[in-house]
Gaussian input, Z-matrix of N, CA and C with variables (Angstrom, degrees):
# hf/3-21g

backbone

0 1
 N
 C     1     B1
 C     2     B2     1     A1
 N     3     B3     2     A2     1     D1
 C     4     B4     3     A3     2     D2
 C     5     B5     4     A4     3     D3
 N     6     B6     5     A5     4     D4
 C     7     B7     6     A6     5     D5
 C     8     B8     7     A7     6     D6
 N     9     B9     8     A8     7     D7
 C    10    B10     9     A9     8     D8
 C    11    B11    10    A10     9     D9
 N    12    B12    11    A11    10    D10
 C    13    B13    12    A12    11    D11
 C    14    B14    13    A13    12    D12
 N    15    B15    14    A14    13    D13
 C    16    B16    15    A15    14    D14
 C    17    B17    16    A16    15    D15
 N    18    B18    17    A17    16    D16
 C    19    B19    18    A18    17    D17
 C    20    B20    19    A19    18    D18
 N    21    B21    20    A20    19    D19
 C    22    B22    21    A21    20    D20
 C    23    B23    22    A22    21    D21
 N    24    B24    23    A23    22    D22
 C    25    B25    24    A24    23    D23
 C    26    B26    25    A25    24    D24
 N    27    B27    26    A26    25    D25
 C    28    B28    27    A27    26    D26
 C    29    B29    28    A28    27    D27
 N    30    B30    29    A29    28    D28
 C    31    B31    30    A30    29    D29
 C    32    B32    31    A31    30    D30
 N    33    B33    32    A32    31    D31
 C    34    B34    33    A33    32    D32
 C    35    B35    34    A34    33    D33
 N    36    B36    35    A35    34    D34
 C    37    B37    36    A36    35    D35
 C    38    B38    37    A37    36    D36
 N    39    B39    38    A38    37    D37
 C    40    B40    39    A39    38    D38
 C    41    B41    40    A40    39    D39
 N    42    B42    41    A41    40    D40
 C    43    B43    42    A42    41    D41
 C    44    B44    43    A43    42    D42
 N    45    B45    44    A44    43    D43
 C    46    B46    45    A45    44    D44
 C    47    B47    46    A46    45    D45
 N    48    B48    47    A47    46    D46
 C    49    B49    48    A48    47    D47
 C    50    B50    49    A49    48    D48
 N    51    B51    50    A50    49    D49
 C    52    B52    51    A51    50    D50
 C    53    B53    52    A52    51    D51
 N    54    B54    53    A53    52    D52
 C    55    B55    54    A54    53    D53
 C    56    B56    55    A55    54    D54
 N    57    B57    56    A56    55    D55
 C    58    B58    57    A57    56    D56
 C    59    B59    58    A58    57    D57
 N    60    B60    59    A59    58    D58
 C    61    B61    60    A60    59    D59
 C    62    B62    61    A61    60    D60
 N    63    B63    62    A62    61    D61
 C    64    B64    63    A63    62    D62
 C    65    B65    64    A64    63    D63
 N    66    B66    65    A65    64    D64
 C    67    B67    66    A66    65    D65
 C    68    B68    67    A67    66    D66
 N    69    B69    68    A68    67    D67
 C    70    B70    69    A69    68    D68
 C    71    B71    70    A70    69    D69
 N    72    B72    71    A71    70    D70
 C    73    B73    72    A72    71    D71
 C    74    B74    73    A73    72    D72
 N    75    B75    74    A74    73    D73
 C    76    B76    75    A75    74    D74
 C    77    B77    76    A76    75    D75
 N    78    B78    77    A77    76    D76
 C    79    B79    78    A78    77    D77
 C    80    B80    79    A79    78    D78
 N    81    B81    80    A80    79    D79
 C    82    B82    81    A81    80    D80
 C    83    B83    82    A82    81    D81
 N    84    B84    83    A83    82    D82
 C    85    B85    84    A84    83    D83
 C    86    B86    85    A85    84    D84
 N    87    B87    86    A86    85    D85
 C    88    B88    87    A87    86    D86
 C    89    B89    88    A88    87    D87
 N    90    B90    89    A89    88    D88
 C    91    B91    90    A90    89    D89
 C    92    B92    91    A91    90    D90
 N    93    B93    92    A92    91    D91
 C    94    B94    93    A93    92    D92
 C    95    B95    94    A94    93    D93
 N    96    B96    95    A95    94    D94
 C    97    B97    96    A96    95    D95
 C    98    B98    97    A97    96    D96
 N    99    B99    98    A98    97    D97
 C   100   B100    99    A99    98    D98
 C   101   B101   100   A100    99    D99
 N   102   B102   101   A101   100   D100
 C   103   B103   102   A102   101   D101
 C   104   B104   103   A103   102   D102
 N   105   B105   104   A104   103   D103
 C   106   B106   105   A105   104   D104
 C   107   B107   106   A106   105   D105
 N   108   B108   107   A107   106   D106
 C   109   B109   108   A108   107   D107
 C   110   B110   109   A109   108   D108
 N   111   B111   110   A110   109   D109
 C   112   B112   111   A111   110   D110
 C   113   B113   112   A112   111   D111
 N   114   B114   113   A113   112   D112
 C   115   B115   114   A114   113   D113
 C   116   B116   115   A115   114   D114
 N   117   B117   116   A116   115   D115
 C   118   B118   117   A117   116   D116
 C   119   B119   118   A118   117   D117
 N   120   B120   119   A119   118   D118
 C   121   B121   120   A120   119   D119
 C   122   B122   121   A121   120   D120
 N   123   B123   122   A122   121   D121
 C   124   B124   123   A123   122   D122
 C   125   B125   124   A124   123   D123
 N   126   B126   125   A125   124   D124
 C   127   B127   126   A126   125   D125
 C   128   B128   127   A127   126   D126
 N   129   B129   128   A128   127   D127
 C   130   B130   129   A129   128   D128
 C   131   B131   130   A130   129   D129
 N   132   B132   131   A131   130   D130
 C   133   B133   132   A132   131   D131
 C   134   B134   133   A133   132   D132
 N   135   B135   134   A134   133   D133
 C   136   B136   135   A135   134   D134
 C   137   B137   136   A136   135   D135
 N   138   B138   137   A137   136   D136
 C   139   B139   138   A138   137   D137
 C   140   B140   139   A139   138   D138
 N   141   B141   140   A140   139   D139
 C   142   B142   141   A141   140   D140
 C   143   B143   142   A142   141   D141
 N   144   B144   143   A143   142   D142
 C   145   B145   144   A144   143   D143
 C   146   B146   145   A145   144   D144
 N   147   B147   146   A146   145   D145
 C   148   B148   147   A147   146   D146
 C   149   B149   148   A148   147   D147
 N   150   B150   149   A149   148   D148
 C   151   B151   150   A150   149   D149
 C   152   B152   151   A151   150   D150
 N   153   B153   152   A152   151   D151
 C   154   B154   153   A153   152   D152
 C   155   B155   154   A154   153   D153
 N   156   B156   155   A155   154   D154
 C   157   B157   156   A156   155   D155
 C   158   B158   157   A157   156   D156
 N   159   B159   158   A158   157   D157
 C   160   B160   159   A159   158   D158
 C   161   B161   160   A160   159   D159
 N   162   B162   161   A161   160   D160
 C   163   B163   162   A162   161   D161
 C   164   B164   163   A163   162   D162
 N   165   B165   164   A164   163   D163
 C   166   B166   165   A165   164   D164
 C   167   B167   166   A166   165   D165
 N   168   B168   167   A167   166   D166
 C   169   B169   168   A168   167   D167
 C   170   B170   169   A169   168   D168
 N   171   B171   170   A170   169   D169
 C   172   B172   171   A171   170   D170
 C   173   B173   172   A172   171   D171
 N   174   B174   173   A173   172   D172
 C   175   B175   174   A174   173   D173
 C   176   B176   175   A175   174   D174
 N   177   B177   176   A176   175   D175
 C   178   B178   177   A177   176   D176
 C   179   B179   178   A178   177   D177
 N   180   B180   179   A179   178   D178
 C   181   B181   180   A180   179   D179
 C   182   B182   181   A181   180   D180
 N   183   B183   182   A182   181   D181
 C   184   B184   183   A183   182   D182
 C   185   B185   184   A184   183   D183
 N   186   B186   185   A185   184   D184
 C   187   B187   186   A186   185   D185
 C   188   B188   187   A187   186   D186
 N   189   B189   188   A188   187   D187
 C   190   B190   189   A189   188   D188
 C   191   B191   190   A190   189   D189
 N   192   B192   191   A191   190   D190
 C   193   B193   192   A192   191   D191
 C   194   B194   193   A193   192   D192
 N   195   B195   194   A194   193   D193
 C   196   B196   195   A195   194   D194
 C   197   B197   196   A196   195   D195
 N   198   B198   197   A197   196   D196
 C   199   B199   198   A198   197   D197
 C   200   B200   199   A199   198   D198
 N   201   B201   200   A200   199   D199
 C   202   B202   201   A201   200   D200
 C   203   B203   202   A202   201   D201
 N   204   B204   203   A203   202   D202
 C   205   B205   204   A204   203   D203
 C   206   B206   205   A205   204   D204
 N   207   B207   206   A206   205   D205
 C   208   B208   207   A207   206   D206
 C   209   B209   208   A208   207   D207
 N   210   B210   209   A209   208   D208
 C   211   B211   210   A210   209   D209
 C   212   B212   211   A211   210   D210
 N   213   B213   212   A212   211   D211
 C   214   B214   213   A213   212   D212
 C   215   B215   214   A214   213   D213
 N   216   B216   215   A215   214   D214
 C   217   B217   216   A216   215   D215
 C   218   B218   217   A217   216   D216
 N   219   B219   218   A218   217   D217
 C   220   B220   219   A219   218   D218
 C   221   B221   220   A220   219   D219
 N   222   B222   221   A221   220   D220
 C   223   B223   222   A222   221   D221
 C   224   B224   223   A223   222   D222
 N   225   B225   224   A224   223   D223
 C   226   B226   225   A225   224   D224
 C   227   B227   226   A226   225   D225
 N   228   B228   227   A227   226   D226
 C   229   B229   228   A228   227   D227
 C   230   B230   229   A229   228   D228

   B1=1.4928
   B2=1.5385
   B3=1.3165
   B4=1.5163
   B5=1.5023
   B6=1.3513
   B7=1.5044
   B8=1.5511
   B9=1.3319
   B10=1.4080
   B11=1.3918
   B12=1.3537
   B13=1.4413
   B14=1.4753
   B15=1.3830
   B16=1.3820
   B17=1.5370
   B18=1.2788
   B19=1.4511
   B20=1.5148
   B21=1.3320
   B22=1.4840
   B23=1.4060
   B24=1.3991
   B25=1.4488
   B26=1.5344
   B27=1.3260
   B28=1.5052
   B29=1.4997
   B30=1.2554
   B31=1.4865
   B32=1.5503
   B33=1.3277
   B34=1.4905
   B35=1.4182
   B36=1.3160
   B37=1.4588
   B38=1.4736
   B39=1.3908
   B40=1.4559
   B41=1.4405
   B42=1.3410
   B43=1.4400
   B44=1.5260
   B45=1.3446
   B46=1.4379
   B47=1.5441
   B48=1.2133
   B49=1.5353
   B50=1.4333
   B51=1.4108
   B52=1.4341
   B53=1.5729
   B54=1.4585
   B55=1.4306
   B56=1.5977
   B57=1.2247
   B58=1.4062
   B59=1.5620
   B60=1.3797
   B61=1.4460
   B62=1.4946
   B63=1.3065
   B64=1.4573
   B65=1.5678
   B66=1.3208
   B67=1.5621
   B68=1.5218
   B69=1.3947
   B70=1.5278
   B71=1.6301
   B72=1.2580
   B73=1.5258
   B74=1.5932
   B75=1.3172
   B76=1.3618
   B77=1.4996
   B78=1.4001
   B79=1.4130
   B80=1.6097
   B81=1.2539
   B82=1.4828
   B83=1.5880
   B84=1.3282
   B85=1.4998
   B86=1.4616
   B87=1.2490
   B88=1.5125
   B89=1.5058
   B90=1.2618
   B91=1.4192
   B92=1.4158
   B93=1.3654
   B94=1.5024
   B95=1.4435
   B96=1.3919
   B97=1.4461
   B98=1.5563
   B99=1.3188
   B100=1.5109
   B101=1.4996
   B102=1.4172
   B103=1.4247
   B104=1.4764
   B105=1.3699
   B106=1.3932
   B107=1.4849
   B108=1.2466
   B109=1.4739
   B110=1.5239
   B111=1.3613
   B112=1.4580
   B113=1.4466
   B114=1.2971
   B115=1.4475
   B116=1.6381
   B117=1.3468
   B118=1.5539
   B119=1.4665
   B120=1.2348
   B121=1.3846
   B122=1.4988
   B123=1.3591
   B124=1.5095
   B125=1.5266
   B126=1.3507
   B127=1.5144
   B128=1.5018
   B129=1.3895
   B130=1.3984
   B131=1.5532
   B132=1.3645
   B133=1.4873
   B134=1.4718
   B135=1.3409
   B136=1.3892
   B137=1.5107
   B138=1.3067
   B139=1.5028
   B140=1.5291
   B141=1.2886
   B142=1.5534
   B143=1.4952
   B144=1.3438
   B145=1.4930
   B146=1.5919
   B147=1.3790
   B148=1.3749
   B149=1.5883
   B150=1.2344
   B151=1.4310
   B152=1.5835
   B153=1.2473
   B154=1.4316
   B155=1.5196
   B156=1.3472
   B157=1.4366
   B158=1.5822
   B159=1.2450
   B160=1.5009
   B161=1.5778
   B162=1.3077
   B163=1.5541
   B164=1.3534
   B165=1.3891
   B166=1.4745
   B167=1.5084
   B168=1.3278
   B169=1.5283
   B170=1.5048
   B171=1.3323
   B172=1.5593
   B173=1.5262
   B174=1.2965
   B175=1.4224
   B176=1.5593
   B177=1.3051
   B178=1.4973
   B179=1.4803
   B180=1.3587
   B181=1.4617
   B182=1.5164
   B183=1.3676
   B184=1.3813
   B185=1.5736
   B186=1.3302
   B187=1.4868
   B188=1.5387
   B189=1.2839
   B190=1.5305
   B191=1.3969
   B192=1.3089
   B193=1.5101
   B194=1.5666
   B195=1.3381
   B196=1.4756
   B197=1.5224
   B198=1.3388
   B199=1.5644
   B200=1.6050
   B201=1.3218
   B202=1.4884
   B203=1.5259
   B204=1.3609
   B205=1.3603
   B206=1.4641
   B207=1.3362
   B208=1.3765
   B209=1.5101
   B210=1.2924
   B211=1.5513
   B212=1.6598
   B213=1.2598
   B214=1.4775
   B215=1.5876
   B216=1.3010
   B217=1.4755
   B218=1.4966
   B219=1.3268
   B220=1.4473
   B221=1.4573
   B222=1.4372
   B223=1.3946
   B224=1.5656
   B225=1.4366
   B226=1.5418
   B227=1.5744
   B228=1.3859
   B229=1.4640
   B230=1.5794
   A1=106.71
   A2=117.03
   A3=117.79
   A4=111.32
   A5=113.88
   A6=119.42
   A7=111.16
   A8=119.23
   A9=126.77
   A10=109.09
   A11=119.14
   A12=126.39
   A13=108.88
   A14=116.67
   A15=122.83
   A16=119.13
   A17=110.88
   A18=122.53
   A19=114.49
   A20=113.14
   A21=122.74
   A22=114.04
   A23=118.82
   A24=120.78
   A25=110.54
   A26=120.69
   A27=120.50
   A28=109.92
   A29=119.89
   A30=123.98
   A31=109.27
   A32=113.63
   A33=114.22
   A34=114.36
   A35=118.78
   A36=123.70
   A37=114.82
   A38=115.82
   A39=116.38
   A40=114.85
   A41=120.78
   A42=122.00
   A43=111.51
   A44=116.12
   A45=120.71
   A46=112.65
   A47=115.10
   A48=126.70
   A49=107.68
   A50=117.93
   A51=125.78
   A52=111.95
   A53=114.17
   A54=121.36
   A55=104.73
   A56=120.51
   A57=124.70
   A58=116.43
   A59=111.34
   A60=113.34
   A61=114.36
   A62=112.75
   A63=117.09
   A64=111.71
   A65=111.02
   A66=114.22
   A67=110.82
   A68=115.55
   A69=118.31
   A70=101.56
   A71=112.86
   A72=118.95
   A73=109.73
   A74=118.74
   A75=121.37
   A76=109.16
   A77=113.67
   A78=119.68
   A79=109.75
   A80=120.19
   A81=121.07
   A82=107.65
   A83=113.21
   A84=122.61
   A85=110.25
   A86=118.84
   A87=124.75
   A88=109.97
   A89=115.75
   A90=119.54
   A91=113.58
   A92=121.20
   A93=120.06
   A94=111.65
   A95=121.81
   A96=124.55
   A97=108.79
   A98=116.50
   A99=120.59
   A100=109.55
   A101=118.98
   A102=124.17
   A103=111.22
   A104=117.10
   A105=121.40
   A106=113.42
   A107=115.24
   A108=121.05
   A109=113.20
   A110=115.01
   A111=117.87
   A112=110.91
   A113=114.64
   A114=120.37
   A115=111.93
   A116=110.93
   A117=115.39
   A118=112.82
   A119=119.85
   A120=122.93
   A121=114.18
   A122=113.20
   A123=118.07
   A124=109.01
   A125=113.91
   A126=119.01
   A127=110.37
   A128=117.03
   A129=118.62
   A130=115.22
   A131=110.45
   A132=117.95
   A133=115.67
   A134=118.06
   A135=121.74
   A136=119.27
   A137=117.61
   A138=119.91
   A139=110.56
   A140=113.22
   A141=117.31
   A142=114.84
   A143=114.01
   A144=115.27
   A145=107.34
   A146=115.08
   A147=118.52
   A148=108.65
   A149=120.01
   A150=122.30
   A151=105.09
   A152=116.56
   A153=121.76
   A154=114.83
   A155=114.64
   A156=119.44
   A157=108.51
   A158=119.07
   A159=122.03
   A160=110.77
   A161=112.08
   A162=120.11
   A163=113.39
   A164=116.03
   A165=123.45
   A166=118.01
   A167=113.28
   A168=121.02
   A169=119.98
   A170=111.96
   A171=115.47
   A172=109.33
   A173=116.75
   A174=123.81
   A175=110.96
   A176=117.12
   A177=118.92
   A178=111.72
   A179=119.43
   A180=120.47
   A181=107.20
   A182=119.71
   A183=123.69
   A184=114.03
   A185=111.84
   A186=118.50
   A187=107.80
   A188=118.18
   A189=119.61
   A190=110.64
   A191=120.44
   A192=121.89
   A193=113.62
   A194=111.29
   A195=114.68
   A196=113.68
   A197=110.46
   A198=116.33
   A199=107.56
   A200=116.95
   A201=118.60
   A202=110.33
   A203=120.38
   A204=122.50
   A205=113.43
   A206=121.36
   A207=128.25
   A208=114.78
   A209=113.12
   A210=114.91
   A211=109.57
   A212=114.69
   A213=116.86
   A214=107.70
   A215=115.19
   A216=123.43
   A217=109.15
   A218=119.35
   A219=124.28
   A220=116.98
   A221=114.64
   A222=119.63
   A223=109.77
   A224=112.70
   A225=115.09
   A226=108.06
   A227=115.46
   A228=111.81
   A229=112.35
   D1=-37.90
   D2=179.98
   D3=-63.26
   D4=-36.81
   D5=-178.97
   D6=-65.55
   D7=-33.83
   D8=-179.18
   D9=-68.54
   D10=-42.85
   D11=-178.16
   D12=-65.09
   D13=-50.92
   D14=177.51
   D15=-57.20
   D16=-36.29
   D17=173.35
   D18=-64.15
   D19=-47.09
   D20=176.44
   D21=-63.53
   D22=-40.01
   D23=175.92
   D24=-69.45
   D25=-38.08
   D26=178.14
   D27=-66.71
   D28=-37.40
   D29=178.02
   D30=-64.75
   D31=-47.57
   D32=178.05
   D33=-62.70
   D34=-41.60
   D35=174.10
   D36=-58.76
   D37=-40.86
   D38=174.91
   D39=-65.45
   D40=-37.66
   D41=179.02
   D42=-68.23
   D43=-36.91
   D44=173.95
   D45=-60.77
   D46=-49.82
   D47=177.18
   D48=-49.05
   D49=-61.67
   D50=-173.30
   D51=-56.28
   D52=-34.72
   D53=-170.03
   D54=-71.64
   D55=-22.42
   D56=-173.65
   D57=-99.21
   D58=3.02
   D59=175.32
   D60=-95.71
   D61=154.34
   D62=179.55
   D63=-82.79
   D64=139.67
   D65=175.24
   D66=-106.93
   D67=12.20
   D68=-174.52
   D69=-73.95
   D70=140.46
   D71=-178.92
   D72=-73.75
   D73=147.08
   D74=172.79
   D75=-93.27
   D76=116.11
   D77=-170.98
   D78=-82.98
   D79=145.66
   D80=176.34
   D81=-62.95
   D82=145.89
   D83=175.73
   D84=-108.38
   D85=43.17
   D86=-179.86
   D87=-98.77
   D88=152.44
   D89=175.71
   D90=-61.92
   D91=-36.33
   D92=-179.67
   D93=-70.83
   D94=-33.87
   D95=179.14
   D96=-68.04
   D97=-39.86
   D98=177.73
   D99=-62.32
   D100=-42.69
   D101=178.92
   D102=-63.10
   D103=-43.18
   D104=179.84
   D105=-67.53
   D106=-32.66
   D107=175.10
   D108=-66.57
   D109=-41.48
   D110=176.77
   D111=-65.40
   D112=-44.26
   D113=-175.89
   D114=-64.37
   D115=-41.64
   D116=173.94
   D117=-66.47
   D118=-31.65
   D119=176.80
   D120=-69.81
   D121=-40.60
   D122=173.84
   D123=-59.42
   D124=-43.79
   D125=179.80
   D126=-59.28
   D127=-43.00
   D128=-178.13
   D129=-62.05
   D130=-33.04
   D131=-179.29
   D132=-85.75
   D133=7.17
   D134=174.85
   D135=109.14
   D136=-10.38
   D137=175.83
   D138=-107.99
   D139=96.12
   D140=179.99
   D141=-51.82
   D142=111.41
   D143=-179.24
   D144=-134.60
   D145=124.43
   D146=-177.02
   D147=-155.46
   D148=129.43
   D149=173.14
   D150=-87.82
   D151=99.03
   D152=-172.79
   D153=-58.97
   D154=-44.23
   D155=-179.05
   D156=-64.55
   D157=-45.68
   D158=178.35
   D159=-62.04
   D160=-42.33
   D161=175.21
   D162=-49.57
   D163=-40.76
   D164=-175.64
   D165=-75.85
   D166=-33.11
   D167=-174.69
   D168=-114.17
   D169=-15.23
   D170=-174.13
   D171=-114.93
   D172=105.93
   D173=-177.22
   D174=-59.82
   D175=-34.76
   D176=178.93
   D177=-70.06
   D178=-38.27
   D179=-179.89
   D180=-69.67
   D181=-42.32
   D182=-179.87
   D183=-60.65
   D184=-45.11
   D185=-179.49
   D186=-70.75
   D187=-31.93
   D188=175.70
   D189=-69.90
   D190=-44.50
   D191=178.22
   D192=-56.70
   D193=-45.69
   D194=176.69
   D195=-62.56
   D196=-40.36
   D197=-176.70
   D198=-68.75
   D199=-42.89
   D200=-179.94
   D201=-65.26
   D202=-39.57
   D203=-178.72
   D204=-68.40
   D205=-32.24
   D206=-179.13
   D207=-86.52
   D208=-29.12
   D209=-171.56
   D210=-119.23
   D211=17.63
   D212=-174.54
   D213=-72.36
   D214=133.65
   D215=168.31
   D216=-109.90
   D217=104.45
   D218=-178.58
   D219=-47.01
   D220=-30.61
   D221=-172.95
   D222=-75.25
   D223=-18.11
   D224=-178.67
   D225=-107.94
   D226=-0.20
   D227=-178.61
   D228=-75.19

């Protein structure tokens, strides 16, 4: 019986702990990610902008471009 109570308390504690953690992604703080984000935002607002060479070889630029295109807020651009 003591094992069941201990297991229940541990499970409850685990659920409470995971409920308090953030699920927001940590975005890269690199110049290429920032440039990709700006270019993606420009694309989202109607002016197609992409450095094709960087997009092919630089993962930060590519991820920034997709992030900017998806999450662009034109009022903050």
